[in-house]
C-alpha positions in Angstrom: -104.9 111.7 82.5 -106.9 112.7 85.5 -109.0 115.8 85.2 -107.8 118.3 87.9 -109.4 121.6 88.8 -107.1 124.6 88.1 -107.7 127.5 90.5 -106.5 131.0 89.7 -107.1 133.9 92.1 -107.2 137.3 90.4 -107.0 140.5 92.5 -108.6 143.8 91.7 -109.1 147.3 93.1 -111.3 150.3 92.3 -110.7 152.0 88.9 -108.1 154.8 88.8 -109.6 158.3 89.0 -113.1 157.1 89.7 -113.1 157.7 93.5 -110.8 157.6 96.4 -109.5 154.0 96.9 -110.4 152.1 100.0 -108.0 149.2 100.8 -110.0 147.0 103.1 -108.0 143.9 102.2 -104.3 144.2 101.6 -102.9 142.4 98.5 -99.6 143.0 96.9 -100.6 144.3 93.5 -104.3 144.4 92.7 -105.2 145.6 89.2 -107.3 148.7 88.8 -110.7 147.9 87.2 -109.9 150.2 84.3 -106.7 148.3 83.4 -106.3 145.1 81.4 -104.4 143.2 84.1 -102.5 139.9 83.7 -105.2 137.3 83.7 -105.7 137.4 79.9 -102.0 136.9 79.3 -102.0 133.8 81.5 -105.1 132.4 79.7 -103.5 133.1 76.3 -100.5 131.0 77.4 -102.7 128.0 77.7 -102.4 127.8 73.8 -99.2 125.8 74.2 -101.1 122.8 75.4 -102.8 120.3 73.0 -105.5 120.0 75.7 -106.1 121.6 79.0 -107.4 119.0 81.4 -110.3 119.6 83.8 -112.0 122.7 84.9 -110.5 126.2 85.3 -111.9 128.3 88.2 -111.0 132.0 88.3 -111.4 133.4 91.9 -112.6 137.0 91.6 -111.0 138.9 94.5 -111.8 142.6 95.4 -109.7 144.5 97.8 -112.9 146.3 99.1 -116.4 144.8 99.5 -118.2 147.6 97.6 -116.6 146.7 94.3 -117.0 142.9 94.6 -119.8 142.9 91.9 -117.7 145.0 89.5 -114.8 142.6 89.9 -117.1 139.6 89.2 -118.3 141.4 86.0 -114.7 142.1 85.0 -113.7 138.5 85.4 -116.7 137.3 83.4 -115.8 139.8 80.7 -112.2 138.5 80.5 -113.0 134.8 80.4 -115.9 135.1 77.9 -113.4 134.9 75.0 -112.0 131.5 76.4 -115.3 129.7 77.2 -115.4 127.9 73.8 -111.9 126.5 74.3 -111.9 125.7 78.0 -114.3 124.6 80.8 -113.8 127.9 82.6 -115.9 129.7 85.2 -115.6 132.6 87.6 -116.1 132.4 91.3 -116.7 135.6 93.2 -118.6 136.9 96.2 -122.0 136.2 94.7 -121.1 132.5 94.1 -119.5 132.4 97.6 -122.8 133.5 99.2 -124.6 130.7 97.3 -122.0 128.2 98.6 -122.4 129.4 102.1 -126.2 129.1 101.9 -125.9 125.5 100.6 -123.5 124.6 103.4 -125.7 126.2 106.0 -128.6 124.2 104.8 -126.4 121.1 105.2 -125.8 121.9 108.8 -122.5 123.7 108.7 -122.3 126.1 111.7 -122.0 129.9 111.4 -118.7 129.7 113.2 -117.2 127.4 110.6 -118.7 129.3 107.7 -116.8 132.4 108.9 -113.8 130.8 107.2 -115.5 131.1 103.8 -114.4 134.5 102.7 -112.0 136.4 100.4 -110.6 138.7 103.1 -106.9 137.9 102.9 -104.4 135.7 101.1 -105.0 132.7 103.3 -108.8 133.0 103.0 -108.5 133.3 99.2 -106.4 130.1 99.1 -109.1 128.4 101.2 -111.6 129.3 98.5 -109.2 127.9 95.9 -109.2 124.6 97.9 -112.9 124.7 98.3 -113.4 125.0 94.5 -111.5 121.7 94.1 -113.3 120.1 97.0 -116.8 121.1 95.6 -115.8 119.5 92.3 -114.4 116.4 94.1 -111.3 116.7 91.9 -108.6 114.1 92.6 -106.2 117.0 92.8 -106.3 120.8 92.6 -103.6 122.9 90.8 -103.0 126.3 92.2 -101.8 128.9 89.7 -101.6 132.7 90.0 -102.7 135.1 87.3 -99.3 136.9 87.0 -97.7 133.8 85.5 -97.5 132.3 82.0 -97.1 128.6 81.0 -94.0 127.8 79.1 -93.8 124.0 79.5 -96.2 122.1 77.2 -95.8 119.0 79.4 -96.7 120.9 82.6 -99.9 118.9 83.4 -98.3 115.6 82.4 -95.5 116.2 84.9 -98.0 116.9 87.6 -99.9 113.8 86.8 -96.8 111.7 86.8 -95.5 113.2 90.2 -98.9 112.9 91.9 -99.0 109.2 91.2 -95.6 108.7 92.8 -94.6 107.9 96.3 -91.4 109.0 98.0 -89.7 106.4 100.2 -93.2 104.9 100.8 -94.9 108.2 101.4 -97.7 108.9 98.9 -97.4 112.4 97.4 -100.4 114.5 98.4 -98.8 117.9 98.1 -96.6 118.8 95.2 -94.5 122.0 94.8 -93.2 123.4 91.5 -91.2 126.6 91.2 -91.0 129.9 89.5 -88.8 131.1 86.6 -88.2 134.7 87.5 -88.4 135.2 84.6 -85.7 132.9 83.1 -84.0 131.3 86.2 -85.2 130.0 89.5 -82.8 132.4 91.3 -83.7 135.9 92.5 -81.7 138.9 91.4 -79.7 139.8 94.5 -78.5 143.0 92.9 -81.9 144.4 93.6 -81.7 143.9 97.4 -81.5 147.4 99.1 -78.6 148.1 101.4 -80.8 148.3 104.5 -81.8 144.6 104.0 -78.4 143.1 103.4 -76.9 142.7 106.9 -79.9 141.1 108.7 -82.8 140.6 106.3 -81.3 139.4 103.0 -84.2 137.2 102.2 -83.2 137.0 98.5 -79.8 135.5 99.4 -81.5 133.0 101.8 -84.0 132.0 99.3 -81.4 131.5 96.6 -79.4 129.3 98.9 -82.5 127.2 99.4 -83.3 127.2 95.7 -79.8 126.1 94.8 -80.1 123.1 97.2 -83.5 122.0 96.3 -84.2 123.1 92.7 -80.7 123.3 91.3 -79.4 119.8 92.2 -80.2 116.4 93.4 -83.1 114.0 92.7 -86.2 115.2 90.8 -88.6 114.7 93.7 -87.6 115.6 97.3 -89.1 117.0 100.5 -89.1 120.8 100.5 -89.0 123.5 103.2 -90.6 126.0 100.9 -93.4 126.2 98.4 -94.7 128.7 95.8 -98.4 129.5 96.2 -98.7 130.0 92.4 -97.3 126.6 91.5 -98.6 123.8 93.8 -100.9 120.9 93.5 -102.8 119.3 96.4 -104.7 116.0 96.5 -108.3 116.0 97.6 -107.8 114.3 100.9 -105.1 116.8 101.9 -107.3 119.8 101.0 -110.3 118.3 102.9 -108.1 117.8 106.0 -106.0 121.0 106.3 -106.9 124.7 105.9 -104.8 127.7 105.2 -104.5 129.8 108.4 -106.5 133.0 108.2 -104.3 134.7 110.8 -101.4 134.7 108.2 -101.6 137.8 106.0 -98.5 137.1 103.9 -96.5 133.9 103.2 -99.6 131.8 103.4 -98.0 129.2 101.2 -95.1 128.3 103.5 -97.4 128.6 106.5 -99.7 126.0 104.9 -96.7 123.8 104.5 -96.3 123.9 108.3 -100.0 123.2 108.8 -99.7 120.1 106.5 -96.6 118.8 108.4 -98.5 119.2 111.7 -101.1 116.9 110.1 -98.6 114.4 108.8 -98.5 115.5 105.2 -95.2 116.6 103.5 -94.8 118.9 100.5 -92.5 117.4 97.8 -90.7 119.6 95.2 -90.6 118.5 91.6 -87.5 120.3 90.2 -88.7 119.8 86.6 -92.0 121.6 87.2 -91.6 125.3 86.4 -93.9 128.2 85.5 -92.8 131.7 84.5 -93.5 134.4 87.0 -94.1 138.0 85.7 -95.5 140.0 88.6 -96.3 143.7 88.1 -94.7 146.2 90.4 -96.0 146.6 93.9 -97.2 150.0 95.2 -96.5 149.1 98.8 -93.8 151.0 100.7 -90.6 149.4 102.0 -91.8 149.6 105.6 -95.2 148.1 104.7 -93.5 145.1 103.0 -91.0 144.7 105.8 -93.7 144.9 108.6 -95.8 142.2 106.9 -92.7 139.9 106.7 -91.8 140.6 110.3 -95.3 139.8 111.5 -95.4 136.7 109.3 -92.2 135.2 110.6 -93.0 136.0 114.3 -96.2 134.1 113.9 -94.7 131.2 112.0 -91.8 130.9 114.5 -94.4 130.6 117.3 -96.1 127.8 115.3 -92.8 126.0 115.0 -92.2 126.4 118.7 -95.7 125.2 119.7 -95.6 122.0 117.6 -93.3 119.1 118.2 -94.1 117.9 114.7 -92.2 120.9 113.2 -88.4 121.0 113.2 -86.4 124.2 112.6 -83.6 122.2 111.1 -85.9 120.8 108.4 -86.8 124.4 107.4 -83.3 125.5 106.6 -81.9 127.5 105.0 -85.2 129.2 104.1 -87.5 130.0 105.8 -85.5 128.7 108.8 -83.1 131.6 108.8 -86.0 133.9 109.9 -87.5 131.5 112.4 -84.7 131.3 115.0 -84.1 132.8 118.4 -82.5 135.9 116.8 -85.6 136.9 114.9 -86.5 139.9 117.1 -82.9 141.1 116.8 -83.0 140.8 113.0 -86.3 142.8 112.9 -85.1 145.6 115.2 -81.7 146.0 113.5 -83.2 146.0 110.0 -85.9 148.5 111.1 -83.1 150.7 112.4 -81.3 150.6 109.1 -84.5 151.4 107.2 -85.3 154.2 109.6 -81.9 155.7 108.7 -82.9 155.6 105.0 -86.1 157.5 105.8 -84.4 160.0 108.0 -82.0 160.9 105.1 -85.0 161.4 102.9 -86.9 163.5 105.4 -89.8 160.9 105.4 -91.4 161.4 108.8 -94.1 158.7 108.2 -91.4 156.1 107.3 -89.4 157.0 110.4 -92.4 156.6 112.6 -93.5 153.3 111.1 -90.0 151.9 111.5 -90.2 152.8 115.2 -93.5 151.1 115.4 -92.0 147.9 113.8 -89.3 147.9 116.5 -91.9 148.3 119.3 -93.9 145.5 117.7 -90.9 143.2 117.6 -90.0 143.9 121.3 -93.6 143.3 122.4 -94.2 140.3 120.0 -97.9 140.0 119.6 -97.8 136.2 119.4 -95.7 135.6 122.5 -98.6 134.2 124.5 -100.7 133.0 121.6 -101.4 129.2 121.5 -101.0 128.3 117.9 -101.7 124.6 118.6 -105.1 125.3 120.1 -105.8 127.8 117.2 -104.8 125.3 114.5 -106.9 122.6 116.1 -109.9 124.9 116.2 -109.7 126.1 112.5 -108.9 122.6 111.4 -112.1 121.3 113.0 -114.1 124.2 111.5 -112.6 123.5 108.1 -113.3 119.8 108.2 -116.9 120.6 109.2 -117.1 122.6 105.9 -115.3 120.1 103.7 -117.2 117.0 104.8 -120.4 118.6 103.6 -118.9 120.4 100.5 -117.2 117.6 98.8 -118.8 116.7 95.5 -121.7 119.2 95.7 -120.4 121.2 92.7 -119.8 125.0 92.2 -123.2 126.7 91.9 -123.9 128.6 88.7 
């Protein structure tokens, strides 16, 4: 069996009660530094395997720069108990600065090095990619720390699928899926009323999951991907970056970037991991605004690139990438505003109005995503050409 690199980002925030929290980088559910978190639970679940192949790299992510060192210390503290059993290391801001210095010494420009950061989800995923590239791993397995392994043949299935081809196309990007927690389907009973008419993403996702996970051949092209259960071949990672302009949904956006570069994601409907996320502290309007911005941006990317087809992205995310997207956003924001009005929540009302204004103005209307993707791809390839095989510094 090949020795992959398994990359696991772990997100943290300032300890509760220590000082006022400063959220410089927005992540769904960072763990306070005085809490246990979910990383240990994931690492404990590795016990089901007779052997864990390759290296495990934990990406230490802080939601504010001032606590980056504390987060690195926290990760080192957690993984210390696992070092005897696994080849496991932490990679945080300190290591990242060493990597940037080595790359600068090799001639990588400051402009390109700006992509080497932990400032948002896409940037974190790029560092996950970079970890595999530095180790020159044949493929890199992306896992999230709010999951647990339940399939003792998980890595064998990845190995088997990554050695396949699909109708003559070598598989370079493999998607698994989530058990949430015991089925691939989302619980639509939890969808709030204000979402149901125009923004029922759970129903759209379940329709897609039924089509691609619930039936048919084991391996097939997929319009969606789960960021915490995907495997990428080295050549794909070297070639294509995650887009730092995307703040949520970076996994499906990456699927689009790959397709623009002639690489397809394939779903393995036998490759599952259990997803056990903690609750999010974000408000309803914050979550909805992030989704609205994300889909406006991704629709512009589909529009700007002939290589992308809306029909191939149905039913999800395609439902939210059509000409009616602004209408969906505005009508959903109206319904959510009504909820806030009934609660006397002035901030919620105001933010829903801002979302409607944002949708009407569309911040990406005149943005050239093709030129942007060309630019960041060139920067990324400048980095990866010099990073490959140089190793993660101690």
